[in-house]
Structure formats: C-alpha cells, structure tokens
A tleap script that builds the chain and sets N, CA, C and O, in Angstrom:
source leaprc.protein.ff14SB
mol = sequence {
  NMET PHE GLY PHE LEU LEU SER PHE TYR THR
  ASN PRO TRP VAL ALA GLU SER GLY TYR SER
  LYS ALA TYR GLY ALA MET ALA GLY ILE MET
  SER ALA ILE LEU VAL LEU PHE ILE PRO MET
  PHE PHE TYR GLY LYS ARG MET ARG VAL PHE
  VAL HIE HIE TRP LYS LEU LEU GLN TRP VAL
  LYS TRP ASP GLU ASP ARG GLU THR GLY CGLU
}
set mol.1.N position { 0.789 -1.138 0.011 }
set mol.1.CA position { -0.038 0.029 -0.009 }
set mol.1.C position { 0.887 1.257 0.030 }
set mol.1.O position { 0.607 2.212 -0.695 }
set mol.2.N position { 1.931 1.299 0.797 }
set mol.2.CA position { 2.835 2.397 0.883 }
set mol.2.C position { 3.474 2.575 -0.502 }
set mol.2.O position { 3.515 3.683 -1.037 }
set mol.3.N position { 3.954 1.508 -1.054 }
set mol.3.CA position { 4.555 1.633 -2.501 }
set mol.3.C position { 3.579 2.159 -3.495 }
set mol.3.O position { 3.929 3.015 -4.308 }
set mol.4.N position { 2.406 1.698 -3.464 }
set mol.4.CA position { 1.350 2.246 -4.392 }
set mol.4.C position { 1.111 3.776 -4.206 }
set mol.4.O position { 1.093 4.572 -5.145 }
set mol.5.N position { 0.938 4.088 -2.956 }
set mol.5.CA position { 0.646 5.526 -2.666 }
set mol.5.C position { 1.887 6.391 -3.065 }
set mol.5.O position { 1.749 7.444 -3.687 }
set mol.6.N position { 3.076 5.914 -2.690 }
set mol.6.CA position { 4.193 6.706 -2.994 }
set mol.6.C position { 4.397 6.890 -4.568 }
set mol.6.O position { 4.706 7.987 -5.034 }
set mol.7.N position { 4.221 5.835 -5.306 }
set mol.7.CA position { 4.310 5.931 -6.715 }
set mol.7.C position { 3.138 6.610 -7.391 }
set mol.7.O position { 3.312 7.093 -8.510 }
set mol.8.N position { 2.011 6.681 -6.825 }
set mol.8.CA position { 0.779 7.281 -7.319 }
set mol.8.C position { 0.920 8.748 -7.176 }
set mol.8.O position { 0.515 9.484 -8.076 }
set mol.9.N position { 1.486 9.232 -6.069 }
set mol.9.CA position { 1.534 10.702 -5.802 }
set mol.9.C position { 2.871 11.284 -6.123 }
set mol.9.O position { 3.068 12.466 -5.842 }
set mol.10.N position { 3.808 10.573 -6.682 }
set mol.10.CA position { 5.124 11.002 -6.950 }
set mol.10.C position { 5.140 12.230 -7.987 }
set mol.10.O position { 5.789 13.238 -7.706 }
set mol.11.N position { 4.492 12.146 -9.069 }
set mol.11.CA position { 4.494 13.180 -10.040 }
set mol.11.C position { 3.962 14.526 -9.533 }
set mol.11.O position { 4.616 15.547 -9.747 }
set mol.12.N position { 2.816 14.562 -8.878 }
set mol.12.CA position { 2.317 15.798 -8.266 }
set mol.12.C position { 3.313 16.383 -7.171 }
set mol.12.O position { 3.507 17.592 -7.044 }
set mol.13.N position { 3.873 15.486 -6.459 }
set mol.13.CA position { 4.755 15.849 -5.389 }
set mol.13.C position { 6.014 16.497 -6.001 }
set mol.13.O position { 6.433 17.553 -5.526 }
set mol.14.N position { 6.622 15.910 -7.025 }
set mol.14.CA position { 7.772 16.404 -7.683 }
set mol.14.C position { 7.487 17.794 -8.394 }
set mol.14.O position { 8.275 18.740 -8.416 }
set mol.15.N position { 6.283 17.759 -8.947 }
set mol.15.CA position { 5.888 19.061 -9.655 }
set mol.15.C position { 5.784 20.239 -8.625 }
set mol.15.O position { 6.154 21.376 -8.917 }
set mol.16.N position { 5.301 19.931 -7.498 }
set mol.16.CA position { 5.095 20.980 -6.500 }
set mol.16.C position { 6.439 21.378 -5.694 }
set mol.16.O position { 6.728 22.542 -5.418 }
set mol.17.N position { 7.204 20.272 -5.360 }
set mol.17.CA position { 8.399 20.569 -4.483 }
set mol.17.C position { 9.741 20.504 -5.096 }
set mol.17.O position { 10.723 20.995 -4.540 }
set mol.18.N position { 9.795 19.870 -6.303 }
set mol.18.CA position { 11.063 19.752 -7.004 }
set mol.18.C position { 11.602 18.353 -6.785 }
set mol.18.O position { 11.160 17.632 -5.890 }
set mol.19.N position { 12.554 17.983 -7.610 }
set mol.19.CA position { 13.099 16.649 -7.564 }
set mol.19.C position { 13.926 16.385 -6.201 }
set mol.19.O position { 13.800 15.342 -5.559 }
set mol.20.N position { 14.706 17.346 -5.863 }
set mol.20.CA position { 15.637 17.099 -4.700 }
set mol.20.C position { 14.914 17.005 -3.409 }
set mol.20.O position { 15.263 16.169 -2.575 }
set mol.21.N position { 13.870 17.862 -3.187 }
set mol.21.CA position { 13.153 17.801 -1.980 }
set mol.21.C position { 12.227 16.566 -1.949 }
set mol.21.O position { 12.163 15.902 -0.915 }
set mol.22.N position { 11.534 16.243 -3.000 }
set mol.22.CA position { 10.659 15.097 -3.000 }
set mol.22.C position { 11.370 13.749 -2.916 }
set mol.22.O position { 10.923 12.882 -2.166 }
set mol.23.N position { 12.429 13.544 -3.635 }
set mol.23.CA position { 13.205 12.325 -3.540 }
set mol.23.C position { 14.015 12.212 -2.191 }
set mol.23.O position { 14.224 11.130 -1.643 }
set mol.24.N position { 14.424 13.349 -1.737 }
set mol.24.CA position { 15.066 13.378 -0.372 }
set mol.24.C position { 14.100 12.911 0.628 }
set mol.24.O position { 14.434 12.073 1.466 }
set mol.25.N position { 12.885 13.422 0.585 }
set mol.25.CA position { 11.914 13.032 1.693 }
set mol.25.C position { 11.483 11.588 1.437 }
set mol.25.O position { 11.226 10.861 2.397 }
set mol.26.N position { 11.394 11.146 0.187 }
set mol.26.CA position { 11.171 9.607 0.021 }
set mol.26.C position { 12.211 8.759 0.521 }
set mol.26.O position { 11.955 7.694 1.083 }
set mol.27.N position { 13.488 9.229 0.323 }
set mol.27.CA position { 14.669 8.460 0.837 }
set mol.27.C position { 14.598 8.404 2.368 }
set mol.27.O position { 14.910 7.380 2.976 }
set mol.28.N position { 14.193 9.495 2.966 }
set mol.28.CA position { 14.167 9.579 4.508 }
set mol.28.C position { 13.008 8.690 4.950 }
set mol.28.O position { 13.160 7.955 5.926 }
set mol.29.N position { 11.889 8.723 4.296 }
set mol.29.CA position { 10.744 7.816 4.761 }
set mol.29.C position { 11.188 6.325 4.613 }
set mol.29.O position { 11.030 5.522 5.532 }
set mol.30.N position { 11.732 6.001 3.452 }
set mol.30.CA position { 12.172 4.518 3.233 }
set mol.30.C position { 13.273 4.113 4.158 }
set mol.30.O position { 13.354 2.947 4.546 }
set mol.31.N position { 14.162 5.072 4.542 }
set mol.31.CA position { 15.218 4.756 5.502 }
set mol.31.C position { 14.596 4.457 6.854 }
set mol.31.O position { 14.939 3.462 7.491 }
set mol.32.N position { 13.712 5.285 7.280 }
set mol.32.CA position { 12.932 5.049 8.578 }
set mol.32.C position { 12.308 3.764 8.660 }
set mol.32.O position { 12.311 3.125 9.712 }
set mol.33.N position { 11.748 3.329 7.553 }
set mol.33.CA position { 10.987 2.077 7.514 }
set mol.33.C position { 12.011 0.962 7.532 }
set mol.33.O position { 11.794 -0.013 8.252 }
set mol.34.N position { 13.075 1.026 6.822 }
set mol.34.CA position { 14.112 0.006 6.744 }
set mol.34.C position { 14.840 -0.136 8.058 }
set mol.34.O position { 15.291 -1.242 8.355 }
set mol.35.N position { 14.991 0.898 8.871 }
set mol.35.CA position { 15.662 0.936 10.156 }
set mol.35.C position { 14.822 0.101 11.162 }
set mol.35.O position { 15.388 -0.400 12.133 }
set mol.36.N position { 13.487 -0.066 10.961 }
set mol.36.CA position { 12.694 -0.784 11.810 }
set mol.36.C position { 12.988 -2.303 11.777 }
set mol.36.O position { 12.531 -3.064 12.630 }
set mol.37.N position { 13.767 -2.703 10.760 }
set mol.37.CA position { 14.188 -4.057 10.684 }
set mol.37.C position { 15.000 -4.482 11.903 }
set mol.37.O position { 14.843 -5.602 12.390 }
set mol.38.N position { 15.858 -3.610 12.394 }
set mol.38.CA position { 16.749 -3.890 13.446 }
set mol.38.C position { 15.991 -4.296 14.767 }
set mol.38.O position { 16.264 -5.366 15.311 }
set mol.39.N position { 15.091 -3.490 15.257 }
set mol.39.CA position { 14.335 -3.912 16.445 }
set mol.39.C position { 13.347 -5.113 16.255 }
set mol.39.O position { 13.060 -5.895 17.161 }
set mol.40.N position { 12.870 -5.171 15.013 }
set mol.40.CA position { 12.015 -6.297 14.732 }
set mol.40.C position { 12.785 -7.634 14.696 }
set mol.40.O position { 12.265 -8.679 15.088 }
set mol.41.N position { 14.015 -7.567 14.223 }
set mol.41.CA position { 14.885 -8.726 14.201 }
set mol.41.C position { 15.153 -9.289 15.635 }
set mol.41.O position { 15.155 -10.505 15.827 }
set mol.42.N position { 15.379 -8.395 16.635 }
set mol.42.CA position { 15.684 -8.794 17.875 }
set mol.42.C position { 14.412 -8.973 18.781 }
set mol.42.O position { 14.377 -9.824 19.670 }
set mol.43.N position { 13.471 -8.204 18.532 }
set mol.43.CA position { 12.271 -8.146 19.502 }
set mol.43.C position { 10.940 -8.567 18.819 }
set mol.43.O position { 9.866 -8.456 19.410 }
set mol.44.N position { 11.045 -9.050 17.572 }
set mol.44.CA position { 9.868 -9.418 16.839 }
set mol.44.C position { 8.902 -10.428 17.495 }
set mol.44.O position { 7.690 -10.213 17.519 }
set mol.45.N position { 9.459 -11.527 18.024 }
set mol.45.CA position { 8.744 -12.575 18.644 }
set mol.45.C position { 8.077 -12.035 19.823 }
set mol.45.O position { 6.898 -12.317 20.038 }
set mol.46.N position { 8.807 -11.208 20.673 }
set mol.46.CA position { 8.196 -10.665 21.874 }
set mol.46.C position { 7.025 -9.701 21.517 }
set mol.46.O position { 6.013 -9.635 22.215 }
set mol.47.N position { 7.210 -8.987 20.440 }
set mol.47.CA position { 6.131 -8.064 20.038 }
set mol.47.C position { 4.792 -8.865 19.547 }
set mol.47.O position { 3.655 -8.503 19.850 }
set mol.48.N position { 5.072 -9.912 18.809 }
set mol.48.CA position { 3.958 -10.676 18.331 }
set mol.48.C position { 3.216 -11.374 19.501 }
set mol.48.O position { 1.987 -11.425 19.516 }
set mol.49.N position { 3.955 -11.889 20.443 }
set mol.49.CA position { 3.284 -12.412 21.550 }
set mol.49.C position { 2.505 -11.477 22.378 }
set mol.49.O position { 1.435 -11.814 22.886 }
set mol.50.N position { 3.067 -10.208 22.535 }
set mol.50.CA position { 2.422 -9.159 23.276 }
set mol.50.C position { 1.126 -8.733 22.509 }
set mol.50.O position { 0.100 -8.547 23.164 }
set mol.51.N position { 1.127 -8.569 21.149 }
set mol.51.CA position { -0.004 -8.222 20.489 }
set mol.51.C position { -1.079 -9.331 20.415 }
set mol.51.O position { -2.275 -9.070 20.293 }
set mol.52.N position { -0.600 -10.533 20.494 }
set mol.52.CA position { -1.485 -11.709 20.480 }
set mol.52.C position { -2.402 -11.676 21.632 }
set mol.52.O position { -3.518 -12.177 21.498 }
set mol.53.N position { -2.040 -11.119 22.793 }
set mol.53.CA position { -2.860 -11.044 24.002 }
set mol.53.C position { -3.618 -9.839 24.108 }
set mol.53.O position { -4.198 -9.619 25.171 }
set mol.54.N position { -3.705 -8.981 23.114 }
set mol.54.CA position { -4.556 -7.754 23.202 }
set mol.54.C position { -6.032 -8.178 23.302 }
set mol.54.O position { -6.425 -9.195 22.731 }
set mol.55.N position { -6.842 -7.397 24.027 }
set mol.55.CA position { -8.227 -7.705 24.141 }
set mol.55.C position { -8.934 -7.616 22.817 }
set mol.55.O position { -9.828 -8.426 22.574 }
set mol.56.N position { -8.604 -6.699 21.948 }
set mol.56.CA position { -9.190 -6.596 20.660 }
set mol.56.C position { -9.002 -7.896 19.795 }
set mol.56.O position { -9.922 -8.288 19.077 }
set mol.57.N position { -7.890 -8.511 19.863 }
set mol.57.CA position { -7.584 -9.716 19.163 }
set mol.57.C position { -8.286 -10.958 19.708 }
set mol.57.O position { -8.385 -11.981 19.029 }
set mol.58.N position { -8.789 -10.847 20.991 }
set mol.58.CA position { -9.467 -11.954 21.561 }
set mol.58.C position { -10.802 -12.202 20.843 }
set mol.58.O position { -11.375 -13.285 20.958 }
set mol.59.N position { -11.283 -11.229 20.124 }
set mol.59.CA position { -12.560 -11.441 19.382 }
set mol.59.C position { -12.296 -12.264 18.126 }
set mol.59.O position { -13.220 -12.881 17.597 }
set mol.60.N position { -11.070 -12.286 17.641 }
set mol.60.CA position { -10.780 -12.994 16.461 }
set mol.60.C position { -10.608 -14.509 16.829 }
set mol.60.O position { -9.767 -14.841 17.665 }
set mol.61.N position { -11.350 -15.359 16.244 }
set mol.61.CA position { -11.281 -16.787 16.509 }
set mol.61.C position { -10.427 -17.498 15.410 }
set mol.61.O position { -10.716 -17.409 14.217 }
set mol.62.N position { -9.392 -18.187 15.863 }
set mol.62.CA position { -8.643 -19.070 14.961 }
set mol.62.C position { -8.076 -20.151 15.762 }
set mol.62.O position { -7.879 -20.007 16.969 }
set mol.63.N position { -7.781 -21.336 15.072 }
set mol.63.CA position { -7.192 -22.409 15.747 }
set mol.63.C position { -5.674 -22.237 16.067 }
set mol.63.O position { -4.981 -21.589 15.282 }
set mol.64.N position { -5.183 -22.738 17.085 }
set mol.64.CA position { -3.818 -22.625 17.384 }
set mol.64.C position { -2.920 -23.124 16.288 }
set mol.64.O position { -1.856 -22.554 16.049 }
set mol.65.N position { -3.337 -24.202 15.601 }
set mol.65.CA position { -2.663 -24.746 14.433 }
set mol.65.C position { -3.343 -24.247 13.168 }
set mol.65.O position { -4.411 -24.749 12.818 }
set mol.66.N position { -2.766 -23.282 12.475 }
set mol.66.CA position { -3.463 -22.616 11.382 }
set mol.66.C position { -2.841 -23.055 10.045 }
set mol.66.O position { -2.518 -22.219 9.201 }
set mol.67.N position { -2.677 -24.384 9.863 }
set mol.67.CA position { -2.206 -24.883 8.593 }
set mol.67.C position { -3.317 -24.674 7.546 }
set mol.67.O position { -4.511 -24.864 7.775 }
set mol.68.N position { -2.798 -24.263 6.370 }
set mol.68.CA position { -3.730 -23.989 5.294 }
set mol.68.C position { -3.935 -25.212 4.425 }
set mol.68.O position { -2.968 -25.893 4.083 }
set mol.69.N position { -5.138 -25.497 4.070 }
set mol.69.CA position { -5.415 -26.558 3.127 }
set mol.69.C position { -5.429 -28.007 3.777 }
set mol.69.O position { -5.551 -29.011 3.075 }
set mol.70.N position { -5.311 -28.054 5.010 }
set mol.70.CA position { -5.222 -29.434 5.608 }
set mol.70.C position { -6.356 -29.640 6.566 }
set mol.70.O position { -6.469 -30.709 7.167 }
savepdb mol mol.pdb
quit
C-alpha cells in the first residue's frame, strides 16, 4: 500500500516541491521504514506475543494450528 501511494503521488509531489526535496523526503521515509528491521529482528517474537494477547484480538477466533489446506 505504501509503495502504491508513493508511486501514485510522486508526479504531483515532484511538480510541487522539485526533484531534490521530493526524492530526499522519499529516501528519508524509506530509510526510517528499513531501520525498523533492526528492532524487529531482535524483539519481533516478543512483540507478536504481546500483540496476540490484546483484548481486541481476543474477538478473532482461529485455531492454534493454522495450517492452510489441511
């Protein structure tokens, strides 16, 4: 979704701001997203377990073993 929106609005953004400002901002946004890899690598499992116990997700019903097609 982010990739679609970024590519969809690139031309108007470049026309309004210029190449250097628009692509500099895009590089900053993508760098911030890529930097999230580091904490997700080390704390990803802990975050998934934490989110799994949210009250909102208790309404979603699924089997513990969610194999597809079996």
